[in-house]
MIMARKE-488855 format. One record per residue (C-alpha): x, y, z; residue number from 0. Coordinates in steps of 0.02 Angstrom, whole numbers, plus 50000, padded with zeros to 5 digits. Example, Ala and Ser with C-alpha at 12.3 -4.5 7.8 and 13.67 -1.06 7.14 Angstrom:
residues 2
<site><X>50615</X><Y>49775</Y><Z>50390</Z><sese>0</sese></site>
<site><X>50684</X><Y>49947</Y><Z>50357</Z><sese>1</sese></site>
end
This chain:
residues 115
<site><X>49344</X><Y>52557</Y><Z>49643</Z><sese>0</sese></site>
<site><X>49244</X><Y>52564</Y><Z>49481</Z><sese>1</sese></site>
<site><X>49388</X><Y>52651</Y><Z>49389</Z><sese>2</sese></site>
<site><X>49510</X><Y>52517</Y><Z>49449</Z><sese>3</sese></site>
<site><X>49397</X><Y>52379</Y><Z>49384</Z><sese>4</sese></site>
<site><X>49377</X><Y>52463</Y><Z>49214</Z><sese>5</sese></site>
<site><X>49565</X><Y>52490</Y><Z>49206</Z><sese>6</sese></site>
<site><X>49595</X><Y>52307</Y><Z>49247</Z><sese>7</sese></site>
<site><X>49473</X><Y>52248</Y><Z>49112</Z><sese>8</sese></site>
<site><X>49557</X><Y>52364</Y><Z>48987</Z><sese>9</sese></site>
<site><X>49727</X><Y>52291</Y><Z>49032</Z><sese>10</sese></site>
<site><X>49662</X><Y>52113</Y><Z>49012</Z><sese>11</sese></site>
<site><X>49586</X><Y>52157</Y><Z>48842</Z><sese>12</sese></site>
<site><X>49751</X><Y>52231</Y><Z>48782</Z><sese>13</sese></site>
<site><X>49847</X><Y>52078</Y><Z>48842</Z><sese>14</sese></site>
<site><X>49728</X><Y>51962</Y><Z>48752</Z><sese>15</sese></site>
<site><X>49747</X><Y>52060</Y><Z>48592</Z><sese>16</sese></site>
<site><X>49937</X><Y>52064</Y><Z>48598</Z><sese>17</sese></site>
<site><X>49973</X><Y>51885</Y><Z>48654</Z><sese>18</sese></site>
<site><X>50020</X><Y>51778</Y><Z>48507</Z><sese>19</sese></site>
<site><X>49910</X><Y>51626</Y><Z>48486</Z><sese>20</sese></site>
<site><X>49989</X><Y>51453</Y><Z>48502</Z><sese>21</sese></site>
<site><X>50085</X><Y>51384</Y><Z>48357</Z><sese>22</sese></site>
<site><X>49981</X><Y>51292</Y><Z>48231</Z><sese>23</sese></site>
<site><X>50027</X><Y>51127</Y><Z>48151</Z><sese>24</sese></site>
<site><X>50185</X><Y>51127</Y><Z>48045</Z><sese>25</sese></site>
<site><X>50207</X><Y>50995</Y><Z>47910</Z><sese>26</sese></site>
<site><X>50394</X><Y>51026</Y><Z>47910</Z><sese>27</sese></site>
<site><X>50401</X><Y>50990</Y><Z>48097</Z><sese>28</sese></site>
<site><X>50297</X><Y>50832</Y><Z>48075</Z><sese>29</sese></site>
<site><X>50408</X><Y>50762</Y><Z>47938</Z><sese>30</sese></site>
<site><X>50562</X><Y>50800</Y><Z>48044</Z><sese>31</sese></site>
<site><X>50483</X><Y>50710</Y><Z>48192</Z><sese>32</sese></site>
<site><X>50445</X><Y>50557</Y><Z>48086</Z><sese>33</sese></site>
<site><X>50611</X><Y>50558</Y><Z>47991</Z><sese>34</sese></site>
<site><X>50696</X><Y>50437</Y><Z>48113</Z><sese>35</sese></site>
<site><X>50560</X><Y>50310</Y><Z>48067</Z><sese>36</sese></site>
<site><X>50604</X><Y>50302</Y><Z>47882</Z><sese>37</sese></site>
<site><X>50722</X><Y>50154</Y><Z>47901</Z><sese>38</sese></site>
<site><X>50590</X><Y>50056</Y><Z>47996</Z><sese>39</sese></site>
<site><X>50443</X><Y>50093</Y><Z>47882</Z><sese>40</sese></site>
<site><X>50545</X><Y>50049</Y><Z>47727</Z><sese>41</sese></site>
<site><X>50592</X><Y>49881</Y><Z>47802</Z><sese>42</sese></site>
<site><X>50774</X><Y>49923</Y><Z>47829</Z><sese>43</sese></site>
<site><X>50771</X><Y>49959</Y><Z>48015</Z><sese>44</sese></site>
<site><X>50737</X><Y>49797</Y><Z>48106</Z><sese>45</sese></site>
<site><X>50582</X><Y>49723</Y><Z>48183</Z><sese>46</sese></site>
<site><X>50534</X><Y>49872</Y><Z>48289</Z><sese>47</sese></site>
<site><X>50548</X><Y>50060</Y><Z>48271</Z><sese>48</sese></site>
<site><X>50699</X><Y>50140</Y><Z>48356</Z><sese>49</sese></site>
<site><X>50673</X><Y>50245</Y><Z>48512</Z><sese>50</sese></site>
<site><X>50711</X><Y>50406</Y><Z>48416</Z><sese>51</sese></site>
<site><X>50569</X><Y>50362</Y><Z>48298</Z><sese>52</sese></site>
<site><X>50445</X><Y>50330</Y><Z>48438</Z><sese>53</sese></site>
<site><X>50498</X><Y>50490</Y><Z>48525</Z><sese>54</sese></site>
<site><X>50459</X><Y>50583</Y><Z>48363</Z><sese>55</sese></site>
<site><X>50293</X><Y>50492</Y><Z>48345</Z><sese>56</sese></site>
<site><X>50243</X><Y>50540</Y><Z>48522</Z><sese>57</sese></site>
<site><X>50295</X><Y>50720</Y><Z>48492</Z><sese>58</sese></site>
<site><X>50194</X><Y>50724</Y><Z>48331</Z><sese>59</sese></site>
<site><X>50038</X><Y>50654</Y><Z>48414</Z><sese>60</sese></site>
<site><X>50050</X><Y>50776</Y><Z>48559</Z><sese>61</sese></site>
<site><X>50067</X><Y>50921</Y><Z>48436</Z><sese>62</sese></site>
<site><X>49901</X><Y>50885</Y><Z>48351</Z><sese>63</sese></site>
<site><X>49769</X><Y>50900</Y><Z>48490</Z><sese>64</sese></site>
<site><X>49625</X><Y>50961</Y><Z>48381</Z><sese>65</sese></site>
<site><X>49533</X><Y>50878</Y><Z>48237</Z><sese>66</sese></site>
<site><X>49593</X><Y>51009</Y><Z>48111</Z><sese>67</sese></site>
<site><X>49773</X><Y>50982</Y><Z>48171</Z><sese>68</sese></site>
<site><X>49756</X><Y>50793</Y><Z>48154</Z><sese>69</sese></site>
<site><X>49683</X><Y>50812</Y><Z>47980</Z><sese>70</sese></site>
<site><X>49827</X><Y>50927</Y><Z>47931</Z><sese>71</sese></site>
<site><X>49953</X><Y>50801</Y><Z>48000</Z><sese>72</sese></site>
<site><X>49865</X><Y>50661</Y><Z>47906</Z><sese>73</sese></site>
<site><X>49874</X><Y>50758</Y><Z>47742</Z><sese>74</sese></site>
<site><X>50056</X><Y>50800</Y><Z>47775</Z><sese>75</sese></site>
<site><X>50104</X><Y>50618</Y><Z>47807</Z><sese>76</sese></site>
<site><X>49998</X><Y>50562</Y><Z>47660</Z><sese>77</sese></site>
<site><X>50101</X><Y>50676</Y><Z>47547</Z><sese>78</sese></site>
<site><X>50263</X><Y>50615</Y><Z>47626</Z><sese>79</sese></site>
<site><X>50211</X><Y>50434</Y><Z>47598</Z><sese>80</sese></site>
<site><X>50175</X><Y>50470</Y><Z>47415</Z><sese>81</sese></site>
<site><X>50350</X><Y>50544</Y><Z>47398</Z><sese>82</sese></site>
<site><X>50431</X><Y>50385</Y><Z>47465</Z><sese>83</sese></site>
<site><X>50369</X><Y>50236</Y><Z>47364</Z><sese>84</sese></site>
<site><X>50483</X><Y>50118</Y><Z>47463</Z><sese>85</sese></site>
<site><X>50371</X><Y>50135</Y><Z>47617</Z><sese>86</sese></site>
<site><X>50296</X><Y>49967</Y><Z>47663</Z><sese>87</sese></site>
<site><X>50112</X><Y>49991</Y><Z>47703</Z><sese>88</sese></site>
<site><X>50105</X><Y>49857</Y><Z>47838</Z><sese>89</sese></site>
<site><X>50252</X><Y>49934</Y><Z>47933</Z><sese>90</sese></site>
<site><X>50187</X><Y>50112</Y><Z>47912</Z><sese>91</sese></site>
<site><X>50013</X><Y>50060</Y><Z>47969</Z><sese>92</sese></site>
<site><X>50082</X><Y>49979</Y><Z>48127</Z><sese>93</sese></site>
<site><X>50204</X><Y>50119</Y><Z>48172</Z><sese>94</sese></site>
<site><X>50094</X><Y>50218</Y><Z>48293</Z><sese>95</sese></site>
<site><X>50036</X><Y>50060</Y><Z>48382</Z><sese>96</sese></site>
<site><X>50213</X><Y>49993</Y><Z>48397</Z><sese>97</sese></site>
<site><X>50263</X><Y>50160</Y><Z>48474</Z><sese>98</sese></site>
<site><X>50120</X><Y>50145</Y><Z>48599</Z><sese>99</sese></site>
<site><X>50014</X><Y>50290</Y><Z>48538</Z><sese>100</sese></site>
<site><X>49837</X><Y>50297</Y><Z>48475</Z><sese>101</sese></site>
<site><X>49790</X><Y>50409</Y><Z>48331</Z><sese>102</sese></site>
<site><X>49651</X><Y>50405</Y><Z>48200</Z><sese>103</sese></site>
<site><X>49767</X><Y>50402</Y><Z>48049</Z><sese>104</sese></site>
<site><X>49919</X><Y>50311</Y><Z>47984</Z><sese>105</sese></site>
<site><X>50058</X><Y>50348</Y><Z>47862</Z><sese>106</sese></site>
<site><X>49984</X><Y>50300</Y><Z>47694</Z><sese>107</sese></site>
<site><X>49970</X><Y>50379</Y><Z>47523</Z><sese>108</sese></site>
<site><X>49794</X><Y>50308</Y><Z>47509</Z><sese>109</sese></site>
<site><X>49717</X><Y>50364</Y><Z>47675</Z><sese>110</sese></site>
<site><X>49561</X><Y>50472</Y><Z>47679</Z><sese>111</sese></site>
<site><X>49607</X><Y>50610</Y><Z>47802</Z><sese>112</sese></site>
<site><X>49431</X><Y>50681</Y><Z>47811</Z><sese>113</sese></site>
<site><X>49357</X><Y>50535</Y><Z>47908</Z><sese>114</sese></site>
end
């Protein structure tokens, strides 16, 4: 019985060492998820974000469960906002709320992602 238990623990240890950890945050994925929102946040997409945009926003928010992930997403979107000067701050700031999600950051080139 003791040998079986030791063998089982050894097997579990090997499995833990060989299982790949979950994917970490990807800025490329985040910008692709938010891409359908570009028309809306530049003021060229109507009064509300399209459903594809909100689907991307929800996917982004669900992909950043930890504080380091959220900070990385914030920095990523901050860089993306700086690259698109046509983004209207008021629309970008309201995007997550209009899509029905709550998150501690917005899409802004001026946001402090460390708070």
